[in-house]
C-alpha positions as CSV (number, residue, x, y, z in Angstrom):
1,M,0.2,-0.3,-0.7
2,H,1.5,3.7,-1.0
3,S,0.4,7.1,-1.4
4,S,1.2,8.4,-3.8
5,T,-0.3,10.7,-2.6
6,K,2.6,12.0,-1.7
7,Y,6.2,11.6,-3.4
8,L,5.0,10.4,-6.6
9,G,2.6,13.3,-6.8
10,G,5.1,15.4,-5.4
11,H,3.2,19.2,-5.8
12,S,0.9,18.8,-3.1
13,D,-2.3,18.8,-5.3
14,V,-3.9,14.7,-5.8
15,I,-5.2,12.4,-3.0
16,Q,-4.1,8.5,-4.4
17,G,-3.5,5.7,-3.2
18,A,-1.7,2.5,-4.6
19,L,-1.9,-0.9,-3.8
20,I,0.5,-3.4,-5.4
21,M,0.5,-7.4,-4.6
22,N,2.1,-10.1,-6.3
23,S,-1.0,-12.1,-5.0
24,T,-3.2,-13.7,-8.0
25,D,-6.2,-14.5,-5.5
26,L,-5.6,-11.3,-3.3
27,R,-5.8,-8.8,-6.4
28,E,-9.8,-10.6,-7.6
29,K,-10.4,-10.2,-4.3
30,L,-9.6,-6.2,-4.7
31,Y,-10.4,-6.1,-8.2
32,F,-14.6,-6.7,-6.8
33,I,-14.3,-4.5,-4.9
34,Q,-13.3,-1.9,-7.2
35,K,-15.5,-2.8,-9.3
36,S,-18.9,-3.0,-7.2
37,C,-17.8,-0.4,-5.7
38,G,-16.2,2.6,-7.9
39,A,-13.2,2.7,-5.5
40,V,-10.7,4.1,-8.9
41,P,-9.7,7.4,-9.6
42,G,-10.2,9.8,-11.9
43,P,-8.9,10.5,-15.0
44,M,-7.6,13.8,-13.6
45,D,-6.2,12.4,-10.4
46,C,-4.2,10.0,-12.2
47,F,-3.1,12.7,-14.9
48,L,-1.2,14.5,-12.0
49,V,0.4,11.5,-11.0
50,L,1.6,10.7,-13.7
51,R,2.5,14.2,-14.5
52,G,4.8,13.6,-10.9
53,I,5.9,10.5,-11.6
54,K,8.4,11.8,-14.4
55,T,9.8,14.0,-12.2
56,L,10.3,12.4,-9.4
57,H,14.1,11.2,-9.4
58,V,15.5,14.8,-10.3
59,R,13.1,16.4,-7.2
60,M,13.9,12.9,-5.0
61,E,17.7,14.3,-5.6
62,R,17.6,17.2,-4.3
63,H,15.0,16.2,-1.6
64,C,17.9,13.8,0.2
65,E,20.5,16.4,-0.7
66,N,18.2,19.6,1.5
67,G,17.3,17.4,4.2
68,E,21.2,15.8,4.3
69,K,22.6,19.2,4.3
70,I,19.5,20.5,6.5
71,A,19.8,17.5,8.4
72,H,23.5,18.7,9.6
73,Y,22.5,21.9,10.0
74,L,20.1,21.1,12.9
75,R,22.5,18.8,14.1
76,G,25.1,21.6,15.1
77,H,22.2,24.5,16.2
78,S,23.1,25.4,20.0
79,K,19.4,25.5,21.1
80,V,18.1,22.7,19.1
81,G,17.8,19.3,21.1
82,K,17.8,15.5,18.9
83,V,17.2,15.9,15.5
84,Y,15.6,12.3,13.7
85,W,16.5,11.7,10.3
86,C,17.7,8.4,8.8
87,G,20.7,9.4,7.3
88,F,22.3,9.7,10.1
89,E,25.1,6.6,11.3
90,D,23.4,6.4,15.2
91,H,19.2,6.6,13.8
92,P,17.8,3.0,14.8
93,G,16.8,2.8,11.2
94,Y,19.8,3.4,9.3
95,C,21.1,0.5,8.4
96,V,17.9,-0.8,7.2
97,A,17.4,2.6,5.2
98,K,20.6,2.5,3.6
99,K,20.3,-1.5,1.9
100,Q,16.3,0.6,1.0
101,M,17.9,3.5,-0.4
102,R,19.8,5.4,-2.5
103,G,19.4,8.5,-0.3
104,F,17.7,9.7,2.9
105,G,15.1,12.4,2.5
106,G,14.0,15.3,3.3
107,M,11.8,14.0,6.4
108,I,13.5,15.2,9.5
109,S,12.4,15.6,13.1
110,F,13.2,17.6,15.7
111,S,13.3,18.5,19.6
112,L,14.5,21.9,21.0
113,K,16.5,22.3,24.5
114,D,13.1,24.0,25.2
115,E,11.5,21.4,25.4
116,S,7.6,23.4,25.6
117,E,5.3,23.6,23.4
118,Q,5.5,27.1,23.1
119,A,8.8,27.2,21.6
120,A,8.1,25.2,19.1
121,R,5.5,27.7,18.4
122,K,7.3,30.1,18.4
123,L,9.5,29.0,15.9
124,M,6.7,27.2,13.6
125,S,5.0,31.2,13.4
126,S,8.2,32.7,12.3
127,T,9.3,30.3,9.7
128,K,8.7,32.3,6.1
129,L,9.8,29.1,3.9
130,F,7.9,26.1,5.9
131,S,5.3,26.9,5.4
132,L,2.8,25.1,8.0
133,A,1.0,21.6,6.9
134,E,0.1,18.8,7.9
135,S,1.3,17.7,4.4
136,L,4.8,15.5,3.3
137,G,6.3,15.6,-0.1
138,G,5.3,17.7,-1.9
139,I,7.8,20.2,-3.8
140,E,7.7,22.8,-1.2
141,S,9.0,23.1,2.2
142,L,6.6,22.1,5.3
143,I,6.9,22.2,8.6
144,N,4.6,20.5,12.0
145,H,4.2,20.1,15.4
146,P,3.1,16.5,15.5
147,A,2.0,17.4,19.7
148,S,-0.9,19.4,19.2
149,M,-1.9,18.3,15.5
150,T,-1.6,15.4,13.6
151,H,-0.6,13.6,17.4
152,A,-3.4,15.8,19.6
153,S,-5.7,13.5,19.8
154,I,-2.9,10.8,21.6
155,P,-2.9,12.2,25.7
156,R,-0.1,14.1,26.4
157,E,1.6,11.2,28.7
158,E,1.5,8.6,25.8
159,R,3.4,10.6,23.3
160,I,5.9,11.2,26.1
161,R,6.1,7.7,27.1
162,N,7.0,7.1,23.3
163,G,9.1,9.8,22.5
164,L,6.2,12.7,21.3
165,T,8.0,15.4,23.5
166,D,6.4,19.5,22.8
167,S,9.0,20.6,21.6
168,L,9.1,18.2,18.8
169,I,8.5,19.1,15.6
170,R,8.6,17.6,11.8
171,L,9.4,18.9,8.9
172,S,9.5,17.6,4.9
173,V,12.4,19.4,3.2
174,G,10.8,20.2,-0.6
175,I,13.6,21.0,-3.6
176,E,14.0,25.1,-2.8
177,D,16.8,26.2,-2.3
178,P,19.2,24.5,0.7
179,E,20.4,27.5,1.3
180,D,17.6,30.3,1.8
181,L,16.3,26.8,3.7
182,I,18.8,27.1,6.1
183,A,18.5,30.9,6.7
184,D,15.0,30.6,7.9
185,L,15.3,27.8,10.3
186,E,17.9,30.2,11.6
187,Q,16.1,33.4,12.2
188,A,13.6,31.0,13.2
189,L,15.5,29.5,15.7
190,N,17.3,32.8,16.6
191,S,13.9,34.3,16.8
């Protein structure tokens, strides 16, 4: 199961998924549901994903390059606590990522040394290039706060127990100029 809404589409303008399997039996069952329920994407949605696939390779190279630069920048910043990026050799998923990927992508999470939600919100409201949004995988850089957005329905104690701190911030690094993105984070971290 794959979300083609994200990197495959790449332009934040389509909602679509894909199921890929090697079981003829499962395929026939799903095909029946598809035919009987009409669970198929429209022609425009298919066009948008196909358009995105044509530039996927070059976009992914840029997402990976930008992600690496920003992950290293954040790791060296005095106001940043932890940086979670699968391209760091000390990341728990590094070995798997290295086997599966040529680059390590543009998805980065980090926490602030000031672990308050207020500090995270201040940083996110100070960015000018990173847009506050819950999506990921598009050409534009996005920033979000899982504790108050994607994971807000989970009780705080459970979030904290699972490592989702109040200051955790998630970035979906886009394809903009990496120096511009770093400058945006720098001014936001120092505001």
